[in-house]
N, C-alpha and C positions, 0 to 999 in steps of 0.2 A: 075232544080235548078242550079244556077251559083255556081259551086264548089269553084271557086277562091274567090268569095265574102263570101262564107260560111266558108272559112278557109283552103282550100286545093289548093295547086298549085303543080302539078307534084306529087311526092311521099312524099313531106314534109308536114306533118300536122301543122296547125298553131293554137295556143291556143286562145280561146275566151278571157280569162283574165289571168293576171300574178299575182300570189300571192307572195308578197314580205314580208318577215318576218325576225326577228333577231333570230338566233339560241341561244338556252339556253344551256349552257355547263353542263356536268355531274359533280356533286360534287365528285363522286367516280366512278372509272371504272366499278364497279359491279352494279351501279344503272341502271335502265331502261332509255332508251333514253327519255329525257323530251320533245323532239319535236314530240313524237308520238301523242300528243293531237292536235298539229297543223295539222298533216296529217289526223287525224280523222275529224277535222273541214273542211279541204280541200275536202275530199271525199264527205261529206254531201253537201257542197256548189256546187260541180261539178254536183251532182245528180239533184239538183234543176235547175241549168242552162240548163242541157240537156232537162229537161221536159219543160222548158219555151221557148226553141228555136227549130229550125228545123235543127240543125247541123247533117250532114250525118255521117254514120258509119266511124270510124277511125279518126275523128276530135276530138282532146281533148278539153274538156270544159275549162280546165285551165292548167297552168304550175306551178309546184312546184319543187324546186331544189332537193328535196329528191328522185325524180323519175329518176334522171340521173344515168346511169349505169357506172361501172368502164370502163375506156377506152374512154368514151365520151369526146369530146372536150368541156371542161367546159365553157371557155370564149366564144367559138363560139356558143354554145347552148344558153347561156344567151343573147348574142347579137341578135341572130335570134328571140328568143322569145319576147324580148323587142321591136324589130323592127316590129313584125307582130301582137302582141296581140292587141285586140280592147279596153281593159280596164285594168288599173293598179290598183291593190288592195293592198295598204300598210296596214300591220297588226300592229297597234300601240301598243307599249309597252315601258316601260322605257329604255329597251335596244335598241329599234329600232332606235331612233334618235342619239344614240352614235355609231352606226354601219356604218363604211365607206362603206361597201358592200351595205347596204340598201340605203345609200345616193347616190351611183353611179347608182343603179337601178332606183331610183326616177328621177335623172337628165337625164338619157338616155331616159326615156319615156317622161318626161315633155318637152324635147327639140322638140319632134315631135309636141306637141301642139303649140309651138312658131312658127314653120314653117307652121303649119296649118293656124294660124292667118295671117301670111304674104301672103299666097296664096289666101286668101278670099278677096273679093272686099270690104266688110264692115269692115275688120280688126278685127272682133270679135274672141275671144279665148275661146275654150271649153277645159277644162283640161283633160277629159277622166280618171280622178282619182276618185276612190270611196274608201274612207278610212274606215277601220273597226277597232274596238277596241278589242285587245286581252286582254290587261290590261289597264284600264283608265290611261291617262297621264294628269297631271295638265296643263292647258292652258299656264302657264308661261314657261313650258319646251318645248313648240312647237317651232321649228325653223320657219323662215319666210315663206317658201314654204307651210308648213302645216297650219300655222296660217291663211293664205290668203284663204284657201278653205272654212272656216266658215261652216263646216258641222254639222248639228244638230243631234247628235247621239240619242237623246231622241225619235226621230221618230221611232226607232226600239224597243222602250219600255224602261221604267224607270229602270227596273232591268238590262237590257243590258247596259244602260248608266252608271249605278253604278258599275257593276261587270265586264263588258266585256265578250267576248266569253269564256275566260278561266274560269271565275267564273260560268257562266251558264252551261258549260259542266261538271264541277267538282261537282256541288251541285245538288243532285238528285231532290230536291224540286223545282228547277228552270228548269227542263227538258222541260216543255212546252214552257217556255220563250226562251229557246235555239232554239227549232225547229222553233218558230215564227221568231226570229231574223235572223236565217240563210236564211229562205225563203224570208224575206223582203230584205236582202242584195242581194240575187240572182236576185230578181225583179229589184232592183236598178241597178245592173250591166248590165242587159239586156236593160233596158231603156236608160242608158247612152251610151251603144254601138250603139243603133239605132239612137240616136239623134246626136251624135258627128261624126260618120263615120270617125274616125281618119285615116289620111293617113299613109302609111307605112314609117318606118324609114330605116336606112341603116343597113342591116343585117351583113355587113362586117366591121363595124366600129371597130377600135382598142379599145376593151373594157378596156384594161389595162390603157388607157389614159383618160378614162371618169372620170370627177371630181365628187366629192360628193356634193349633194344638201344641206348638213347639215354642218354648221359652228361649231366652238367650242361652248360648253355651255357657257351661260352668256350673257353679254350685246350684243345686235345686232350690227353687223358690218355695217360700212357706206362706200359708194362708190360714188364719184362724176363722173357723165358722162356729158361731154361737147362736143359741136359740133362747128366746124369752117367750114362753108360752105357758098355758095352763096344763095341768095333768088331770086325770080323772078324780083325784083326791081333793082338788081345790077349785072345782068349776063353779062359776056363778050359777045361781039356782035356775035361771032360764036358758042354760046352755046345754045342748045335747052332748053326751059323752062319745058319740060315734066318731068324732074327729080327733080323739085323744087316746092316750095310753097311760101306763103307770108312771112314766117319766116325761118330762117336758120334751125330750128329744123324739118322743113318739108322735108328736103333733103331725096330723095329716090334713091340712086345710082343704085339699082338693078331693077328699073322699066324696063319692065313691069312685070317681073316674080314676083316681090314683089309688094304688093298693099298698103303698108303703110310705113311711114318714118323709116329710119334705126335706129333712136334714140329709137323709141318705141320697135323695135325688140331687140336692145341691152339692154334696161331696163328689158325686160322680161327674157332674159338670165341671167343677173346679179342677178336679184331677185331670180332666180332658184338656184343660188349659195349661197343663204342665206345672202343677203345684203339688207339693206335699201338704196334706191337710191335717190340722189339729181341730178336733170337734169338742165342744163343751156346752154347758148350760150357762147362760149369761149371769144369772144370780150367783152361781158358785164361782164363776171366773171374774166377777166384777172387780175385785181389788187388783188382780193381775192386769186386767184390760184398762182399768180407769185410774190405777194408782200411780201412774208415771206420766210425765209430759212427753216422754220419748217412747215411741212404739218399738216392740220387738218383732212385729210382723204385721202386714196388712190384715184387715179383718172384715168379716161379713156377719151382720146381725140379722136373724130372721125373727120378725116381731109379730106376735099374735096380739091384735087389739083387745081381745077379750081378757088377756092377762093384765091389762092396764086398769081393770076394775079394782085391783089391789093397790093401795096407796104407796107401799114400799117399792113396787115395781114401776109405778109412774115416776117415783123419785129417782130410780136408777136411770131411766131413759132421759129424764131431765138433766141429770148429772152428765151423761154422755153428751148431750147436745150443748150444754153450757160450757163444757170443758174444752171445746174446740179440738176434737179428735177426728179430723176428716179422713183419717186412714181406716176408719171403721165405717163401711157402707151399711146402710139400713134398708132392708127390703121388707115390704108389708104385704104379704099375701092376703087376699080378701075374696073368697069364693062367691061369685055373684049368684050361684045356684043354691047357696046355703040359706034356708029359710030363717034360721035364728039370726044370722047376720043381717038379713034384709030388714027384720023388725027393729033392730037397734043401730042401723047404719049411721044415721045422723049423730047420735049420741056418742058412739064409740069413735067415729071419725073425728069429732070435735076434741075428744080427750087425747087422741094420738096427735092431732095437730098442735094442741097446746104444749104437749111434752116435747115435741120435736120442733117447735117454732124457731129456736135459734138456728136450725139447719136450713132455713129458707134462703140464706145468703149463698152466693154462687160457690165460694170456696170453703163452705162449711162441711162439705162431704156429701156423698150420694145418699139420696133417700127416695123411696117410691112416692110419687105424687098422686094427686087426684083421689080416686076411690080405692087405691091399693091395686095390687096385681090380680086381675080377675080370674085367670085360668093358669093351668100348669104350663101351657105353651107360652103364654105371655111371660111367665116367670123365667122360663128357660131363655127367652129372648132378651130379657132385661139383665140377667145375671152377668154376662160377659162385660157389659158396660159398668156394672157395679164393681166388678173385680178390677177392671182397668183403673177406675177412679181411686179405689183403695190403694192399689199399687203405686199410682202417681203421687198421691199424698204421702204415702209411706216413704218413698224415695226423697221427698222434700223435707221430711221431719225426722227421719231416723238418725240416730247417733252415728257419726263417722269415726273411723279409726285410722288416722294418718300413720304412715310408716315411722318406726322409731328411728331417731338419729337426727343429726343436724341437716339443715337444708342445703348447705354448700353455698358457693358464691353465686352472684347474680350474673347471667349472661350479659356480655358487653360487646359492642361492635369493635372489632380490632382491624388493623390495617389489612390483614390477610384473611379476614372472614369472621365468623361468630365463634366465640370461645369464652372460657371462664377466666377473664383477666383480673388483675388486682383491682379492688374497689377504689384504690387511690390513683389508679392510672388515668391519665387524661385521654379523652377521645379527640383526635384531631378534627378540626372543623372540616366540613365538606365545602370545597370551593367550586365555583362555577356560577353561571348566570341563569341556571334553570333550563338550559337548552341542551345539556349533555344527554347522551343516550340513556334512556331509562328514567328521565326526569321530565315529566310533561308540564311541571309547574302548577298543576291544579289537582294533584293527588290521584290522577287516573293512570292506569297501566299503559305502557307504550303500545302502539299499534302492533297487533299480532300476538300479544300476550293476554292471558286471562286473569283478571283481577278478582274473579269470583272464587269463593270457598266452597261452592256447591256443585262443582263439576262432577259428572258421573265418572266413576272409576271403571 
């Protein structure tokens, strides 16, 4: 047996699946750990996966963070497990999609699927994610990455779809349904692992910098992705057509390592950050994107330096930079293994720097610096920061819509508390010598009270 394929390399065992779940807090320190039921479910699931596979001795069927021992490198263990596991199993609950930790685990694994699609000749994408219900979650509460999976939970049984594993494991009369649902989930995990053959991720990634795949609850966020690139019909004479297609959106700067357009890769990554994405070509969308001082959505521009050979395209980039639109982040892919780009590196870099020069200021918006983004992996690492910057500037510059109607009276201090008194009413003076209870005379809170607004809830 190939031990590396089975999950062993050297002395480090690799989990077959990664169980991601939201911790339930204790209401009282004396209460039993409410997460013990998750551990019980995890053990049952591991037992079925071991029976359904030929994993050798010492290879864990799954990974659960409760198994980590004191002194273990927490972030290092998570990074390794997420990089090596074959299937990701998110345990849905109302708490799950509010957890930043769970969102980071989801994004770290799903990024592997995006790179898997880039490496395949047909560009198809297999998620490698098998969701499970701990507690049913209404569809309207699912973020975009979960909503796109479209998994039919009723295939594991109607009782499971109605109650989730927590209900099945707690209700004795549903014991048989629990055993059946766990077994069917194990079969699904094994089948997905065999079909997807997910490539490994980076076990040494900086886990602290991994973004969450879940945005804030409420209305779905929007992101504009536009590309300014050449097409095969308008290439400079010394540029190879291998990196281009019939439209600007077909630009694939990381050919041949990537098999599909960079725009498609960027769309998948941004969707994994819980955005709805609108894609277009910058030239065609210029008036919509640059015609107003108020943004309608944050944006991401993918810029091909070769396109700046054309004066009208240089003018568009200069207009973007001079117009102070920091809510449009600019990313500049530059394949260091591309021989054409190597020959004209200094010239094209100077042209891009001149067009983007106003963006050198700190609050002018994100832009790729230096020699551009040299690899697809580096592009994937930079993109979340570019998206965050665009979102932050968008929030600062977007038009606001206050509620219709009058504002009402101004709250005033009354004798019996805070209320909406008449604006002409006088407020009685506060008498005392500064030594009454609650008045320290120097603006500090009295002893035993917390004057901070940053207390943990």
